[in-house]
N, CA, C and O atoms as a GROMACS GRO file, in nm:
protein
  464
    1UNK      N    1  10.237  13.144  12.362
    1UNK     CA    2  10.356  13.136  12.299
    1UNK      C    3  10.380  13.001  12.217
    1UNK      O    4  10.413  12.896  12.272
    2UNK      N    5  10.356  13.016  12.055
    2UNK     CA    6  10.304  12.888  11.970
    2UNK      C    7  10.486  12.853  11.964
    2UNK      O    8  10.590  12.917  11.961
    3UNK      N    9  10.445  12.719  11.967
    3UNK     CA   10  10.577  12.638  11.962
    3UNK      C   11  10.564  12.546  11.825
    3UNK      O   12  10.484  12.459  11.793
    4UNK      N   13  10.671  12.602  11.763
    4UNK     CA   14  10.693  12.553  11.609
    4UNK      C   15  10.754  12.418  11.581
    4UNK      O   16  10.870  12.393  11.549
    5UNK      N   17  10.636  12.324  11.603
    5UNK     CA   18  10.670  12.152  11.631
    5UNK      C   19  10.601  12.077  11.586
    5UNK      O   20  10.577  11.964  11.629
    6UNK      N   21  10.535  12.154  11.444
    6UNK     CA   22  10.434  12.050  11.374
    6UNK      C   23  10.511  11.960  11.303
    6UNK      O   24  10.631  11.976  11.281
    7UNK      N   25  10.437  11.855  11.264
    7UNK     CA   26  10.508  11.749  11.147
    7UNK      C   27  10.544  11.814  11.043
    7UNK      O   28  10.484  11.906  10.987
    8UNK      N   29  10.707  11.734  11.000
    8UNK     CA   30  10.764  11.807  10.885
    8UNK      C   31  10.798  11.714  10.755
    8UNK      O   32  10.837  11.743  10.642
    9UNK      N   33  10.756  11.555  10.838
    9UNK     CA   34  10.723  11.451  10.762
    9UNK      C   35  10.597  11.369  10.726
    9UNK      O   36  10.496  11.350  10.794
   10UNK      N   37  10.623  11.330  10.621
   10UNK     CA   38  10.493  11.197  10.646
   10UNK      C   39  10.470  11.113  10.755
   10UNK      O   40  10.562  11.058  10.815
   11UNK      N   41  10.361  11.100  10.783
   11UNK     CA   42  10.335  11.063  10.927
   11UNK      C   43  10.214  10.997  10.926
   11UNK      O   44  10.133  11.026  10.837
   12UNK      N   45  10.171  10.869  11.053
   12UNK     CA   46  10.044  10.798  11.050
   12UNK      C   47   9.964  10.835  11.137
   12UNK      O   48  10.000  10.877  11.247
   13UNK      N   49   9.815  10.821  11.090
   13UNK     CA   50   9.734  10.885  11.154
   13UNK      C   51   9.643  10.733  11.183
   13UNK      O   52   9.609  10.653  11.096
   14UNK      N   53   9.617  10.723  11.328
   14UNK     CA   54   9.438  10.621  11.336
   14UNK      C   55   9.380  10.653  11.321
   14UNK      O   56   9.372  10.749  11.398
   15UNK      N   57   9.275  10.650  11.239
   15UNK     CA   58   9.147  10.617  11.267
   15UNK      C   59   9.050  10.498  11.301
   15UNK      O   60   9.103  10.393  11.338
   16UNK      N   61   8.881  10.505  11.291
   16UNK     CA   62   8.840  10.387  11.360
   16UNK      C   63   8.860  10.271  11.260
   16UNK      O   64   8.925  10.264  11.156
   17UNK      N   65   8.781  10.179  11.329
   17UNK     CA   66   8.812  10.032  11.215
   17UNK      C   67   8.893   9.970  11.218
   17UNK      O   68   8.882   9.849  11.197
   18UNK      N   69   9.002  10.027  11.245
   18UNK     CA   70   9.122   9.949  11.203
   18UNK      C   71   9.190  10.035  11.111
   18UNK      O   72   9.293   9.994  11.058
   19UNK      N   73   9.145  10.150  11.086
   19UNK     CA   74   9.200  10.240  10.933
   19UNK      C   75   9.321  10.288  10.979
   19UNK      O   76   9.330  10.303  11.100
   20UNK      N   77   9.415  10.314  10.910
   20UNK     CA   78   9.567  10.375  10.919
   20UNK      C   79   9.594  10.448  10.820
   20UNK      O   80   9.590  10.395  10.709
   21UNK      N   81   9.627  10.573  10.830
   21UNK     CA   82   9.652  10.665  10.718
   21UNK      C   83   9.765  10.728  10.721
   21UNK      O   84   9.785  10.820  10.800
   22UNK      N   85   9.850  10.685  10.637
   22UNK     CA   86  10.001  10.794  10.628
   22UNK      C   87   9.964  10.946  10.498
   22UNK      O   88   9.930  10.950  10.380
   23UNK      N   89   9.994  11.038  10.595
   23UNK     CA   90   9.959  11.186  10.549
   23UNK      C   91  10.065  11.255  10.527
   23UNK      O   92  10.163  11.236  10.600
   24UNK      N   93  10.072  11.359  10.414
   24UNK     CA   94  10.130  11.464  10.450
   24UNK      C   95  10.130  11.552  10.546
   24UNK      O   96  10.024  11.557  10.609
   25UNK      N   97  10.268  11.666  10.599
   25UNK     CA   98  10.202  11.751  10.700
   25UNK      C   99  10.088  11.836  10.654
   25UNK      O  100  10.068  11.843  10.532
   26UNK      N  101  10.011  11.903  10.736
   26UNK     CA  102   9.924  11.957  10.692
   26UNK      C  103   9.968  12.112  10.704
   26UNK      O  104   9.952  12.178  10.807
   27UNK      N  105  10.023  12.159  10.589
   27UNK     CA  106  10.081  12.257  10.554
   27UNK      C  107  10.017  12.391  10.494
   27UNK      O  108   9.918  12.371  10.422
   28UNK      N  109  10.052  12.509  10.509
   28UNK     CA  110   9.915  12.633  10.489
   28UNK      C  111   9.891  12.611  10.341
   28UNK      O  112   9.778  12.637  10.300
   29UNK      N  113  10.006  12.556  10.233
   29UNK     CA  114   9.940  12.566  10.100
   29UNK      C  115   9.885  12.458  10.100
   29UNK      O  116   9.812  12.473  10.002
   30UNK      N  117   9.857  12.324  10.148
   30UNK     CA  118   9.766  12.209  10.130
   30UNK      C  119   9.592  12.252  10.199
   30UNK      O  120   9.491  12.214  10.139
   31UNK      N  121   9.585  12.324  10.314
   31UNK     CA  122   9.503  12.344  10.341
   31UNK      C  123   9.416  12.421  10.302
   31UNK      O  124   9.296  12.396  10.299
   32UNK      N  125   9.505  12.592  10.247
   32UNK     CA  126   9.440  12.652  10.170
   32UNK      C  127   9.387  12.585  10.009
   32UNK      O  128   9.308  12.648   9.938
   33UNK      N  129   9.438  12.460   9.972
   33UNK     CA  130   9.420  12.433   9.831
   33UNK      C  131   9.268  12.335   9.870
   33UNK      O  132   9.168  12.307   9.804
   34UNK      N  133   9.311  12.304  10.007
   34UNK     CA  134   9.094  12.226  10.020
   34UNK      C  135   9.006  12.336  10.052
   34UNK      O  136   8.888  12.329  10.019
   35UNK      N  137   9.052  12.442  10.116
   35UNK     CA  138   8.974  12.582  10.124
   35UNK      C  139   8.932  12.567  10.010
   35UNK      O  140   8.832  12.497  10.000
   36UNK      N  141   8.997  12.630   9.875
   36UNK     CA  142   8.975  12.698   9.770
   36UNK      C  143   8.883  12.599   9.746
   36UNK      O  144   8.768  12.644   9.745
   37UNK      N  145   8.892  12.456   9.722
   37UNK     CA  146   8.788  12.366   9.651
   37UNK      C  147   8.685  12.380   9.709
   37UNK      O  148   8.582  12.382   9.642
   38UNK      N  149   8.676  12.394   9.864
   38UNK     CA  150   8.550  12.380   9.927
   38UNK      C  151   8.461  12.527   9.921
   38UNK      O  152   8.340  12.538   9.941
   39UNK      N  153   8.533  12.607   9.897
   39UNK     CA  154   8.437  12.751   9.854
   39UNK      C  155   8.364  12.776   9.715
   39UNK      O  156   8.300  12.871   9.672
   40UNK      N  157   8.404  12.632   9.654
   40UNK     CA  158   8.284  12.638   9.532
   40UNK      C  159   8.162  12.606   9.551
   40UNK      O  160   8.073  12.650   9.478
   41UNK      N  161   8.145  12.543   9.630
   41UNK     CA  162   8.028  12.513   9.668
   41UNK      C  163   7.912  12.630   9.741
   41UNK      O  164   7.907  12.686   9.851
   42UNK      N  165   7.830  12.632   9.620
   42UNK     CA  166   7.731  12.762   9.626
   42UNK      C  167   7.601  12.748   9.729
   42UNK      O  168   7.525  12.652   9.722
   43UNK      N  169   7.589  12.819   9.793
   43UNK     CA  170   7.481  12.837   9.865
   43UNK      C  171   7.471  12.909   9.978
   43UNK      O  172   7.585  12.952   9.999
   44UNK      N  173   7.375  12.957  10.088
   44UNK     CA  174   7.422  12.979  10.198
   44UNK      C  175   7.325  12.928  10.346
   44UNK      O  176   7.306  12.988  10.451
   45UNK      N  177   7.283  12.805  10.304
   45UNK     CA  178   7.164  12.763  10.388
   45UNK      C  179   7.293  12.624  10.440
   45UNK      O  180   7.410  12.596  10.413
   46UNK      N  181   7.183  12.567  10.528
   46UNK     CA  182   7.249  12.461  10.604
   46UNK      C  183   7.294  12.363  10.559
   46UNK      O  184   7.385  12.304  10.618
   47UNK      N  185   7.246  12.322  10.450
   47UNK     CA  186   7.279  12.206  10.372
   47UNK      C  187   7.382  12.250  10.298
   47UNK      O  188   7.464  12.160  10.279
   48UNK      N  189   7.416  12.371  10.242
   48UNK     CA  190   7.548  12.424  10.156
   48UNK      C  191   7.622  12.393  10.284
   48UNK      O  192   7.694  12.294  10.292
   49UNK      N  193   7.608  12.469  10.374
   49UNK     CA  194   7.720  12.461  10.493
   49UNK      C  195   7.792  12.332  10.483
   49UNK      O  196   7.912  12.327  10.459
   50UNK      N  197   7.724  12.235  10.501
   50UNK     CA  198   7.747  12.102  10.558
   50UNK      C  199   7.823  12.050  10.439
   50UNK      O  200   7.923  11.979  10.446
   51UNK      N  201   7.759  12.098  10.312
   51UNK     CA  202   7.828  12.011  10.216
   51UNK      C  203   8.010  12.099  10.153
   51UNK      O  204   8.109  12.056  10.094
   52UNK      N  205   7.975  12.207  10.198
   52UNK     CA  206   8.132  12.246  10.175
   52UNK      C  207   8.233  12.201  10.308
   52UNK      O  208   8.346  12.164  10.279
   53UNK      N  209   8.195  12.204  10.440
   53UNK     CA  210   8.274  12.118  10.544
   53UNK      C  211   8.322  12.003  10.508
   53UNK      O  212   8.433  11.967  10.544
   54UNK      N  213   8.222  11.908  10.407
   54UNK     CA  214   8.223  11.798  10.384
   54UNK      C  215   8.315  11.761  10.246
   54UNK      O  216   8.361  11.649  10.222
   55UNK      N  217   8.331  11.876  10.164
   55UNK     CA  218   8.418  11.898  10.046
   55UNK      C  219   8.516  11.940  10.128
   55UNK      O  220   8.612  11.880  10.080
   56UNK      N  221   8.552  11.996  10.209
   56UNK     CA  222   8.661  12.061  10.236
   56UNK      C  223   8.782  11.963  10.320
   56UNK      O  224   8.905  11.969  10.312
   57UNK      N  225   8.687  11.867  10.409
   57UNK     CA  226   8.754  11.744  10.463
   57UNK      C  227   8.816  11.639  10.345
   57UNK      O  228   8.926  11.583  10.347
   58UNK      N  229   8.731  11.632  10.265
   58UNK     CA  230   8.750  11.544  10.151
   58UNK      C  231   8.868  11.590  10.085
   58UNK      O  232   8.974  11.530  10.071
   59UNK      N  233   8.834  11.715  10.042
   59UNK     CA  234   8.943  11.735   9.974
   59UNK      C  235   9.094  11.752  10.050
   59UNK      O  236   9.194  11.732   9.981
   60UNK      N  237   9.103  11.775  10.137
   60UNK     CA  238   9.211  11.777  10.271
   60UNK      C  239   9.290  11.624  10.232
   60UNK      O  240   9.407  11.606  10.200
   61UNK      N  241   9.171  11.518  10.250
   61UNK     CA  242   9.225  11.362  10.251
   61UNK      C  243   9.285  11.370  10.144
   61UNK      O  244   9.405  11.342  10.151
   62UNK      N  245   9.236  11.408  10.016
   62UNK     CA  246   9.263  11.375   9.882
   62UNK      C  247   9.415  11.408   9.853
   62UNK      O  248   9.488  11.358   9.768
   63UNK      N  249   9.442  11.506   9.946
   63UNK     CA  250   9.594  11.561   9.901
   63UNK      C  251   9.697  11.511  10.012
   63UNK      O  252   9.813  11.484   9.982
   64UNK      N  253   9.655  11.500  10.125
   64UNK     CA  254   9.737  11.461  10.221
   64UNK      C  255   9.735  11.290  10.237
   64UNK      O  256   9.817  11.244  10.316
   65UNK      N  257   9.654  11.204  10.173
   65UNK     CA  258   9.707  11.058  10.207
   65UNK      C  259   9.773  11.029  10.168
   65UNK      O  260   9.758  11.086  10.060
   66UNK      N  261   9.929  10.931  10.150
   66UNK     CA  262  10.017  10.896  10.065
   66UNK      C  263   9.972  10.759  10.069
   66UNK      O  264   9.978  10.697   9.962
   67UNK      N  265   9.922  10.692  10.183
   67UNK     CA  266   9.933  10.526  10.206
   67UNK      C  267   9.812  10.485  10.308
   67UNK      O  268   9.767  10.572  10.382
   68UNK      N  269   9.765  10.363  10.310
   68UNK     CA  270   9.647  10.342  10.386
   68UNK      C  271   9.667  10.208  10.430
   68UNK      O  272   9.719  10.123  10.359
   69UNK      N  273   9.619  10.186  10.564
   69UNK     CA  274   9.620  10.048  10.638
   69UNK      C  275   9.465   9.986  10.633
   69UNK      O  276   9.398  10.089  10.630
   70UNK      N  277   9.371   9.876  10.631
   70UNK     CA  278   9.275   9.858  10.659
   70UNK      C  279   9.153   9.908  10.553
   70UNK      O  280   9.034   9.898  10.583
   71UNK      N  281   9.188   9.950  10.457
   71UNK     CA  282   9.089   9.945  10.356
   71UNK      C  283   9.093   9.858  10.209
   71UNK      O  284   9.185   9.857  10.127
   72UNK      N  285   8.992   9.801  10.203
   72UNK     CA  286   9.000   9.689  10.126
   72UNK      C  287   8.887   9.738  10.003
   72UNK      O  288   8.800   9.822  10.024
   73UNK      N  289   8.905   9.678   9.893
   73UNK     CA  290   8.795   9.690   9.771
   73UNK      C  291   8.676   9.601   9.783
   73UNK      O  292   8.670   9.522   9.877
   74UNK      N  293   8.582   9.609   9.696
   74UNK     CA  294   8.474   9.528   9.718
   74UNK      C  295   8.502   9.394   9.690
   74UNK      O  296   8.414   9.309   9.670
   75UNK      N  297   8.627   9.372   9.688
   75UNK     CA  298   8.669   9.182   9.658
   75UNK      C  299   8.724   9.161   9.802
   75UNK      O  300   8.750   9.048   9.842
   76UNK      N  301   8.740   9.262   9.872
   76UNK     CA  302   8.796   9.246   9.978
   76UNK      C  303   8.977   9.238  10.037
   76UNK      O  304   9.029   9.192  10.139
   77UNK      N  305   9.039   9.318   9.894
   77UNK     CA  306   9.139   9.277   9.861
   77UNK      C  307   9.180   9.407   9.908
   77UNK      O  308   9.093   9.488   9.937
   78UNK      N  309   9.320   9.442   9.920
   78UNK     CA  310   9.378   9.550   9.985
   78UNK      C  311   9.357   9.666   9.892
   78UNK      O  312   9.422   9.652   9.788
   79UNK      N  313   9.265   9.811   9.899
   79UNK     CA  314   9.290   9.914   9.779
   79UNK      C  315   9.384   9.974   9.781
   79UNK      O  316   9.464   9.977   9.875
   80UNK      N  317   9.396  10.050   9.650
   80UNK     CA  318   9.541  10.091   9.620
   80UNK      C  319   9.471  10.236   9.655
   80UNK      O  320   9.348  10.228   9.662
   81UNK      N  321   9.519  10.350   9.676
   81UNK     CA  322   9.529  10.449   9.730
   81UNK      C  323   9.467  10.554   9.594
   81UNK      O  324   9.558  10.567   9.512
   82UNK      N  325   9.374  10.611   9.562
   82UNK     CA  326   9.305  10.677   9.448
   82UNK      C  327   9.257  10.812   9.514
   82UNK      O  328   9.236  10.835   9.633
   83UNK      N  329   9.248  10.890   9.413
   83UNK     CA  330   9.152  11.061   9.458
   83UNK      C  331   8.992  10.954   9.504
   83UNK      O  332   8.914  10.960   9.599
   84UNK      N  333   9.001  10.877   9.401
   84UNK     CA  334   8.866  10.849   9.445
   84UNK      C  335   8.824  10.772   9.522
   84UNK      O  336   8.716  10.786   9.580
   85UNK      N  337   8.906  10.671   9.535
   85UNK     CA  338   8.901  10.580   9.663
   85UNK      C  339   8.921  10.652   9.797
   85UNK      O  340   8.872  10.600   9.897
   86UNK      N  341   8.984  10.759   9.807
   86UNK     CA  342   8.994  10.843   9.956
   86UNK      C  343   8.860  10.890   9.939
   86UNK      O  344   8.797  10.832  10.028
   87UNK      N  345   8.778  10.966   9.871
   87UNK     CA  346   8.701  11.019   9.818
   87UNK      C  347   8.570  10.964   9.920
   87UNK      O  348   8.500  11.022  10.003
   88UNK      N  349   8.574  10.812   9.863
   88UNK     CA  350   8.495  10.696   9.886
   88UNK      C  351   8.493  10.644  10.044
   88UNK      O  352   8.403  10.577  10.097
   89UNK      N  353   8.618  10.693  10.107
   89UNK     CA  354   8.648  10.645  10.239
   89UNK      C  355   8.625  10.774  10.317
   89UNK      O  356   8.602  10.763  10.437
   90UNK      N  357   8.629  10.916  10.251
   90UNK     CA  358   8.565  11.030  10.330
   90UNK      C  359   8.412  11.035  10.336
   90UNK      O  360   8.362  11.110  10.420
   91UNK      N  361   8.334  10.962  10.256
   91UNK     CA  362   8.184  10.925  10.241
   91UNK      C  363   8.183  10.865  10.407
   91UNK      O  364   8.062  10.848  10.422
   92UNK      N  365   8.227  10.836  10.498
   92UNK     CA  366   8.183  10.689  10.603
   92UNK      C  367   8.235  10.840  10.672
   92UNK      O  368   8.347  10.892  10.673
   93UNK      N  369   8.058  10.902  10.749
   93UNK     CA  370   8.108  11.015  10.853
   93UNK      C  371   8.215  10.976  10.950
   93UNK      O  372   8.311  11.052  10.956
   94UNK      N  373   8.215  10.866  11.032
   94UNK     CA  374   8.291  10.835  11.151
   94UNK      C  375   8.430  10.866  11.112
   94UNK      O  376   8.511  10.921  11.187
   95UNK      N  377   8.459  10.821  10.968
   95UNK     CA  378   8.623  10.814  10.954
   95UNK      C  379   8.670  10.970  10.900
   95UNK      O  380   8.777  11.028  10.915
   96UNK      N  381   8.531  11.015  10.823
   96UNK     CA  382   8.555  11.170  10.786
   96UNK      C  383   8.590  11.263  10.922
   96UNK      O  384   8.665  11.360  10.921
   97UNK      N  385   8.532  11.222  11.014
   97UNK     CA  386   8.531  11.318  11.110
   97UNK      C  387   8.669  11.311  11.232
   97UNK      O  388   8.724  11.405  11.290
   98UNK      N  389   8.696  11.161  11.242
   98UNK     CA  390   8.814  11.088  11.277
   98UNK      C  391   8.938  11.179  11.201
   98UNK      O  392   9.021  11.246  11.262
   99UNK      N  393   8.927  11.165  11.042
   99UNK     CA  394   9.037  11.226  10.986
   99UNK      C  395   9.061  11.382  11.004
   99UNK      O  396   9.168  11.438  10.977
  100UNK      N  397   8.956  11.441  11.050
  100UNK     CA  398   8.987  11.594  11.017
  100UNK      C  399   9.023  11.602  11.186
  100UNK      O  400   9.105  11.689  11.217
  101UNK      N  401   8.972  11.523  11.290
  101UNK     CA  402   9.053  11.548  11.443
  101UNK      C  403   9.187  11.541  11.430
  101UNK      O  404   9.273  11.623  11.461
  102UNK      N  405   9.196  11.421  11.374
  102UNK     CA  406   9.344  11.375  11.382
  102UNK      C  407   9.450  11.430  11.302
  102UNK      O  408   9.565  11.448  11.340
  103UNK      N  409   9.399  11.458  11.183
  103UNK     CA  410   9.500  11.528  11.092
  103UNK      C  411   9.542  11.674  11.115
  103UNK      O  412   9.657  11.711  11.092
  104UNK      N  413   9.422  11.774  11.172
  104UNK     CA  414   9.452  11.879  11.192
  104UNK      C  415   9.463  11.894  11.356
  104UNK      O  416   9.459  12.000  11.419
  105UNK      N  417   9.476  11.791  11.397
  105UNK     CA  418   9.517  11.818  11.596
  105UNK      C  419   9.627  11.882  11.625
  105UNK      O  420   9.637  11.924  11.741
  106UNK      N  421   9.748  11.907  11.522
  106UNK     CA  422   9.836  11.960  11.532
  106UNK      C  423   9.827  12.113  11.545
  106UNK      O  424   9.883  12.188  11.625
  107UNK      N  425   9.722  12.144  11.424
  107UNK     CA  426   9.681  12.289  11.402
  107UNK      C  427   9.582  12.363  11.482
  107UNK      O  428   9.577  12.485  11.492
  108UNK      N  429   9.476  12.247  11.556
  108UNK     CA  430   9.394  12.316  11.680
  108UNK      C  431   9.490  12.352  11.792
  108UNK      O  432   9.485  12.454  11.861
  109UNK      N  433   9.596  12.237  11.803
  109UNK     CA  434   9.655  12.292  11.923
  109UNK      C  435   9.743  12.383  11.914
  109UNK      O  436   9.792  12.407  12.024
  110UNK      N  437   9.789  12.451  11.821
  110UNK     CA  438   9.842  12.584  11.788
  110UNK      C  439   9.717  12.691  11.814
  110UNK      O  440   9.741  12.795  11.876
  111UNK      N  441   9.583  12.664  11.766
  111UNK     CA  442   9.465  12.764  11.811
  111UNK      C  443   9.449  12.791  11.968
  111UNK      O  444   9.397  12.896  12.006
  112UNK      N  445   9.496  12.687  12.064
  112UNK     CA  446   9.449  12.666  12.180
  112UNK      C  447   9.572  12.730  12.216
  112UNK      O  448   9.535  12.823  12.286
  113UNK      N  449   9.711  12.735  12.209
  113UNK     CA  450   9.809  12.812  12.236
  113UNK      C  451   9.835  12.932  12.233
  113UNK      O  452   9.912  12.992  12.309
  114UNK      N  453   9.779  12.969  12.153
  114UNK     CA  454   9.734  13.143  12.140
  114UNK      C  455   9.634  13.176  12.196
  114UNK      O  456   9.620  13.296  12.222
  115UNK      N  457   9.548  13.094  12.229
  115UNK     CA  458   9.457  13.147  12.310
  115UNK      C  459   9.431  13.113  12.491
  115UNK      O  460   9.337  13.118  12.570
  116UNK      N  461   9.581  13.076  12.494
  116UNK     CA  462   9.612  13.024  12.634
  116UNK      C  463   9.654  13.140  12.726
  116UNK      O  464   9.684  13.118  12.844
   0.00000   0.00000   0.00000
């Protein structure tokens, strides 16, 4: 049985190294928009598959992140949330991995519920 309890409001997720992100809910439209962007990465080899995955995570983050804590610019000042800044944050693979895991946790839970 599927539980209809996904977040409906922005919420905070915690990544590594003291970084927290306020994110929009992972709606179908948001995930599909990110998938569409990732589908434009050409190629069938392993490198292209990795690039598609990285693009998907980055696009999800660019669409989802509303605010953050623990992210500084090159002078050590709190960095504003911008698409470029979010993309730069997702270049840190540990943070990108944590973002994917934490942000999509509710959707992964749905997948495991339907298979239970």
